[in-house]
DRENDO-1510 file (C-alpha; in Angstrom, 1 decimal, always signed):
<recs>
REC; n; res; u; v; w
REC; 1; UNK; -45.2; +45.7; +15.1 .
REC; 2; UNK; -41.8; +45.4; +13.3 .
REC; 3; UNK; -40.5; +41.8; +12.8 .
REC; 4; UNK; -36.8; +41.2; +12.2 .
REC; 5; UNK; -35.6; +37.7; +11.2 .
REC; 6; UNK; -32.0; +36.8; +11.6 .
REC; 7; UNK; -30.3; +33.7; +10.3 .
REC; 8; UNK; -27.1; +33.0; +12.3 .
REC; 9; UNK; -24.7; +31.1; +10.1 .
REC; 10; UNK; -21.1; +29.9; +10.8 .
REC; 11; UNK; -18.7; +28.0; +8.6 .
REC; 12; UNK; -17.4; +25.7; +11.3 .
REC; 13; UNK; -19.3; +22.5; +11.9 .
REC; 14; UNK; -18.0; +19.3; +13.3 .
REC; 15; UNK; -20.4; +16.9; +11.7 .
REC; 16; UNK; -20.8; +18.7; +8.3 .
REC; 17; UNK; -17.9; +20.9; +7.5 .
REC; 18; UNK; -18.8; +24.2; +5.7 .
REC; 19; UNK; -22.5; +23.3; +6.1 .
REC; 20; UNK; -24.0; +26.6; +5.0 .
REC; 21; UNK; -22.2; +26.4; +1.7 .
REC; 22; UNK; -23.1; +22.8; +0.9 .
REC; 23; UNK; -25.1; +22.5; -2.3 .
REC; 24; UNK; -28.7; +21.1; -2.0 .
REC; 25; UNK; -30.2; +20.3; -5.3 .
REC; 26; UNK; -27.7; +22.8; -6.9 .
REC; 27; UNK; -28.1; +25.7; -4.5 .
REC; 28; UNK; -26.2; +26.6; -1.3 .
REC; 29; UNK; -28.0; +25.7; +1.9 .
REC; 30; UNK; -27.9; +29.3; +3.2 .
REC; 31; UNK; -29.7; +30.4; +0.1 .
REC; 32; UNK; -32.4; +27.9; +0.6 .
REC; 33; UNK; -33.0; +29.2; +4.1 .
REC; 34; UNK; -33.0; +32.8; +3.1 .
REC; 35; UNK; -35.2; +32.5; +0.1 .
REC; 36; UNK; -37.8; +30.3; +1.9 .
REC; 37; UNK; -37.9; +32.7; +4.9 .
REC; 38; UNK; -38.3; +35.7; +2.6 .
REC; 39; UNK; -41.6; +34.2; +1.4 .
REC; 40; UNK; -43.1; +35.0; +4.9 .
REC; 41; UNK; -45.0; +38.2; +4.4 .
REC; 42; UNK; -45.0; +39.1; +8.1 .
REC; 43; UNK; -41.2; +39.8; +8.1 .
REC; 44; UNK; -40.1; +43.4; +7.8 .
REC; 45; UNK; -36.3; +42.6; +7.6 .
REC; 46; UNK; -34.3; +39.5; +6.9 .
REC; 47; UNK; -30.5; +39.3; +7.7 .
REC; 48; UNK; -27.9; +36.6; +7.7 .
REC; 49; UNK; -25.5; +37.0; +10.7 .
REC; 50; UNK; -22.1; +35.3; +10.0 .
REC; 51; UNK; -18.5; +35.5; +11.0 .
REC; 52; UNK; -17.4; +34.2; +7.6 .
REC; 53; UNK; -16.4; +36.4; +4.7 .
REC; 54; UNK; -17.0; +33.5; +2.4 .
REC; 55; UNK; -20.6; +33.0; +3.6 .
REC; 56; UNK; -21.2; +36.8; +3.4 .
REC; 57; UNK; -20.0; +36.8; -0.2 .
REC; 58; UNK; -22.4; +34.0; -1.2 .
REC; 59; UNK; -25.3; +35.8; +0.5 .
REC; 60; UNK; -24.5; +39.1; -1.3 .
REC; 61; UNK; -24.2; +37.2; -4.6 .
REC; 62; UNK; -27.8; +36.0; -4.4 .
REC; 63; UNK; -29.0; +39.4; -3.3 .
REC; 64; UNK; -29.4; +38.8; +0.5 .
REC; 65; UNK; -28.7; +41.1; +3.4 .
REC; 66; UNK; -25.8; +40.1; +5.6 .
REC; 67; UNK; -24.1; +41.3; +8.7 .
REC; 68; UNK; -20.5; +40.2; +9.7 .
REC; 69; UNK; -20.3; +39.4; +13.4 .
REC; 70; UNK; -17.5; +38.8; +15.9 .
REC; 71; UNK; -16.1; +35.2; +15.5 .
REC; 72; UNK; -15.6; +35.1; +19.3 .
REC; 73; UNK; -19.4; +35.2; +19.9 .
REC; 74; UNK; -20.3; +31.9; +21.7 .
REC; 75; UNK; -23.8; +31.2; +20.3 .
REC; 76; UNK; -26.1; +31.9; +17.5 .
REC; 77; UNK; -28.3; +33.8; +19.9 .
REC; 78; UNK; -25.4; +36.2; +20.5 .
REC; 79; UNK; -25.1; +36.7; +16.8 .
REC; 80; UNK; -28.8; +37.4; +16.5 .
REC; 81; UNK; -28.7; +39.9; +19.4 .
REC; 82; UNK; -25.8; +41.7; +17.8 .
REC; 83; UNK; -27.8; +42.3; +14.7 .
REC; 84; UNK; -31.0; +43.2; +16.7 .
REC; 85; UNK; -29.1; +46.1; +18.4 .
REC; 86; UNK; -29.0; +47.8; +15.0 .
REC; 87; UNK; -32.8; +47.5; +14.6 .
REC; 88; UNK; -34.3; +49.3; +17.6 .
REC; 89; UNK; -37.5; +50.0; +15.7 .
REC; 90; UNK; -38.3; +46.2; +15.5 .
REC; 91; UNK; -40.4; +44.7; +18.3 .
REC; 92; UNK; -39.9; +41.0; +17.6 .
REC; 93; UNK; -36.7; +39.2; +16.6 .
REC; 94; UNK; -36.7; +35.7; +15.1 .
REC; 95; UNK; -33.8; +33.4; +15.4 .
REC; 96; UNK; -33.9; +31.1; +12.3 .
REC; 97; UNK; -31.2; +28.5; +12.2 .
REC; 98; UNK; -29.1; +28.3; +9.1 .
REC; 99; UNK; -29.6; +24.5; +8.8 .
REC; 100; UNK; -33.3; +24.8; +8.1 .
REC; 101; UNK; -33.3; +24.9; +4.3 .
REC; 102; UNK; -36.9; +23.9; +3.9 .
REC; 103; UNK; -38.5; +26.3; +6.4 .
REC; 104; UNK; -42.0; +27.1; +5.5 .
REC; 105; UNK; -43.4; +30.6; +5.8 .
REC; 106; UNK; -46.4; +29.3; +7.8 .
REC; 107; UNK; -44.1; +28.2; +10.6 .
REC; 108; UNK; -42.6; +31.7; +10.9 .
REC; 109; UNK; -46.1; +33.1; +11.0 .
REC; 110; UNK; -47.2; +30.7; +13.8 .
REC; 111; UNK; -44.1; +31.6; +15.7 .
REC; 112; UNK; -44.9; +35.3; +15.9 .
REC; 113; UNK; -48.7; +35.3; +16.1 .
REC; 114; UNK; -48.6; +35.1; +20.0 .
REC; 115; UNK; -46.9; +38.5; +20.0 .
REC; 116; UNK; -49.9; +40.2; +18.5 .
REC; 117; UNK; -52.4; +38.6; +20.9 .
REC; 118; UNK; -53.4; +39.5; +24.4 .
REC; 119; UNK; -50.7; +39.0; +27.0 .
REC; 120; UNK; -47.8; +38.4; +24.6 .
REC; 121; UNK; -45.0; +36.2; +25.7 .
REC; 122; UNK; -41.3; +37.1; +26.0 .
REC; 123; UNK; -40.2; +34.1; +23.9 .
REC; 124; UNK; -41.7; +31.5; +21.6 .
REC; 125; UNK; -40.6; +28.4; +19.8 .
REC; 126; UNK; -42.2; +25.7; +17.6 .
REC; 127; UNK; -42.9; +22.0; +18.0 .
REC; 128; UNK; -44.9; +19.3; +16.2 .
REC; 129; UNK; -46.2; +15.8; +17.0 .
REC; 130; UNK; -43.9; +12.7; +16.9 .
REC; 131; UNK; -44.3; +10.4; +13.9 .
REC; 132; UNK; -43.4; +7.2; +15.8 .
REC; 133; UNK; -41.7; +5.6; +18.8 .
REC; 134; UNK; -38.3; +5.5; +17.1 .
REC; 135; UNK; -38.3; +9.3; +16.7 .
REC; 136; UNK; -39.3; +9.7; +20.3 .
REC; 137; UNK; -36.4; +7.5; +21.4 .
REC; 138; UNK; -33.8; +9.2; +19.3 .
REC; 139; UNK; -31.4; +11.3; +21.6 .
REC; 140; UNK; -30.8; +13.5; +18.6 .
REC; 141; UNK; -34.4; +14.7; +18.7 .
REC; 142; UNK; -35.2; +17.3; +21.4 .
REC; 143; UNK; -38.5; +16.8; +23.3 .
REC; 144; UNK; -40.6; +19.5; +24.9 .
REC; 145; UNK; -43.4; +19.1; +27.4 .
REC; 146; UNK; -45.9; +21.9; +27.9 .
REC; 147; UNK; -48.3; +23.0; +30.6 .
REC; 148; UNK; -52.0; +23.6; +30.1 .
REC; 149; UNK; -51.3; +27.2; +28.9 .
REC; 150; UNK; -48.9; +26.0; +26.2 .
REC; 151; UNK; -45.7; +27.1; +27.9 .
REC; 152; UNK; -42.7; +24.8; +28.1 .
REC; 153; UNK; -42.2; +22.8; +31.3 .
REC; 154; UNK; -38.9; +21.2; +30.1 .
REC; 155; UNK; -36.8; +20.4; +27.1 .
REC; 156; UNK; -34.7; +17.2; +26.9 .
REC; 157; UNK; -32.8; +14.9; +24.6 .
REC; 158; UNK; -34.0; +12.0; +26.9 .
REC; 159; UNK; -37.4; +10.3; +26.6 .
REC; 160; UNK; -39.7; +12.5; +28.7 .
REC; 161; UNK; -41.9; +11.9; +30.6 .
REC; 162; UNK; -41.5; +8.4; +31.9 .
REC; 163; UNK; -44.7; +6.6; +31.0 .
REC; 164; UNK; -45.7; +4.6; +34.1 .
REC; 165; UNK; -49.3; +4.8; +32.8 .
REC; 166; UNK; -50.1; +5.1; +29.1 .
REC; 167; UNK; -52.0; +8.4; +28.8 .
REC; 168; UNK; -51.9; +11.2; +26.4 .
REC; 169; UNK; -49.4; +13.9; +27.4 .
REC; 170; UNK; -48.4; +17.1; +25.7 .
REC; 171; UNK; -44.9; +16.0; +24.6 .
REC; 172; UNK; -43.7; +17.1; +21.2 .
REC; 173; UNK; -40.7; +17.1; +18.8 .
REC; 174; UNK; -39.0; +20.5; +19.4 .
REC; 175; UNK; -37.8; +22.5; +16.4 .
REC; 176; UNK; -34.9; +24.9; +17.1 .
REC; 177; UNK; -36.8; +28.0; +15.9 .
REC; 178; UNK; -37.3; +31.0; +18.3 .
REC; 179; UNK; -38.8; +34.4; +18.4 .
REC; 180; UNK; -38.2; +37.0; +21.2 .
REC; 181; UNK; -39.4; +40.4; +22.2 .
REC; 182; UNK; -36.3; +42.4; +21.2 .
REC; 183; UNK; -35.7; +43.8; +24.7 .
REC; 184; UNK; -35.9; +40.3; +26.2 .
REC; 185; UNK; -33.4; +38.9; +23.6 .
REC; 186; UNK; -30.9; +41.5; +24.7 .
REC; 187; UNK; -31.5; +40.4; +28.3 .
REC; 188; UNK; -31.4; +36.7; +27.5 .
REC; 189; UNK; -27.9; +36.9; +26.0 .
REC; 190; UNK; -26.6; +38.3; +29.3 .
REC; 191; UNK; -27.9; +35.5; +31.5 .
REC; 192; UNK; -25.3; +33.2; +33.1 .
REC; 193; UNK; -25.2; +29.6; +31.8 .
REC; 194; UNK; -27.1; +27.2; +34.0 .
REC; 195; UNK; -26.6; +23.6; +35.1 .
REC; 196; UNK; -29.4; +22.1; +33.0 .
REC; 197; UNK; -28.6; +24.0; +29.9 .
REC; 198; UNK; -25.0; +22.8; +30.1 .
REC; 199; UNK; -26.0; +19.2; +31.0 .
REC; 200; UNK; -28.4; +18.9; +28.1 .
REC; 201; UNK; -26.5; +21.2; +25.7 .
REC; 202; UNK; -29.8; +23.0; +25.1 .
REC; 203; UNK; -29.4; +26.8; +25.3 .
REC; 204; UNK; -33.2; +27.5; +25.8 .
REC; 205; UNK; -33.1; +25.9; +29.2 .
REC; 206; UNK; -31.0; +28.8; +30.4 .
REC; 207; UNK; -34.0; +31.1; +30.0 .
REC; 208; UNK; -36.3; +28.7; +32.0 .
REC; 209; UNK; -33.7; +28.1; +34.8 .
REC; 210; UNK; -33.6; +31.9; +35.2 .
REC; 211; UNK; -37.4; +31.9; +35.6 .
REC; 212; UNK; -38.6; +33.0; +32.2 .
REC; 213; UNK; -41.4; +31.2; +30.2 .
REC; 214; UNK; -41.2; +30.0; +26.6 .
REC; 215; UNK; -44.5; +29.7; +24.7 .
REC; 216; UNK; -44.6; +26.6; +22.5 .
REC; 217; UNK; -46.4; +27.1; +19.1 .
REC; 218; UNK; -47.7; +23.8; +17.7 .
REC; 219; UNK; -47.6; +23.0; +14.0 .
REC; 220; UNK; -48.5; +20.0; +12.0 .
REC; 221; UNK; -45.9; +20.9; +9.3 .
REC; 222; UNK; -42.4; +19.4; +9.3 .
REC; 223; UNK; -39.1; +20.2; +7.8 .
REC; 224; UNK; -35.8; +18.5; +7.3 .
REC; 225; UNK; -33.1; +20.0; +9.5 .
REC; 226; UNK; -29.6; +19.2; +8.2 .
REC; 227; UNK; -27.2; +18.1; +10.9 .
REC; 228; UNK; -25.7; +14.8; +9.6 .
REC; 229; UNK; -24.4; +13.4; +6.4 .
REC; 230; UNK; -27.5; +11.2; +6.2 .
REC; 231; UNK; -29.8; +14.2; +6.5 .
REC; 232; UNK; -27.8; +16.0; +3.9 .
REC; 233; UNK; -28.2; +13.1; +1.5 .
REC; 234; UNK; -31.9; +13.1; +2.2 .
REC; 235; UNK; -32.1; +16.8; +1.4 .
REC; 236; UNK; -31.0; +16.1; -2.2 .
REC; 237; UNK; -34.4; +14.3; -2.8 .
REC; 238; UNK; -36.6; +16.4; -0.4 .
REC; 239; UNK; -39.7; +17.8; -2.1 .
REC; 240; UNK; -40.3; +21.3; -0.8 .
REC; 241; UNK; -44.0; +22.3; -0.7 .
REC; 242; UNK; -44.8; +25.8; +0.4 .
</recs>
């Protein structure tokens, strides 16, 4: 089974301008993502997909593979699918966001393991337990609830479910990391936008609203995703442990 990992990376960012090129402990963010992903031995190919000549030049400078994509593509998934079309020999495609500088190889392994098991899914993602009530209440944190088989029931920025009774429920902190069967990825990017995906601004809901399932892979490991100036400052002191 061939596994392709694509890192979509764009220069435009409203909260952190030129985010992929920002230095973290002296090294560009995109380099952190690429080098940490490359430590996953299950990957057969690793490519950065970008619409920026500047990002492409930085990736080439540190020895990475890069593909320039159309700047008019609406989402990171579309950039990933564009690259995947050139790799028909690969069965599984990972979409690794370019703002995950401290991604651990083990997380990528957990993401693709279901594809080599019996009854493989079409799509997988990763989630981990909440640390505290404040994290659960944060609308910047995406929550996912799963069914008894480990498939997602719903993703939301809101606090879900509503706890009328205090019981243990399978609700987790969702991490924006995905893997697809290659054929499904190409289908997924053709699906029409859906009401819930637009309301929540969560692209993965589009697959669910069209009737497809997403397998949620649980991990106990955590990373520091960089979306805000505060998270960027925290990254300067983050101790990466492989």
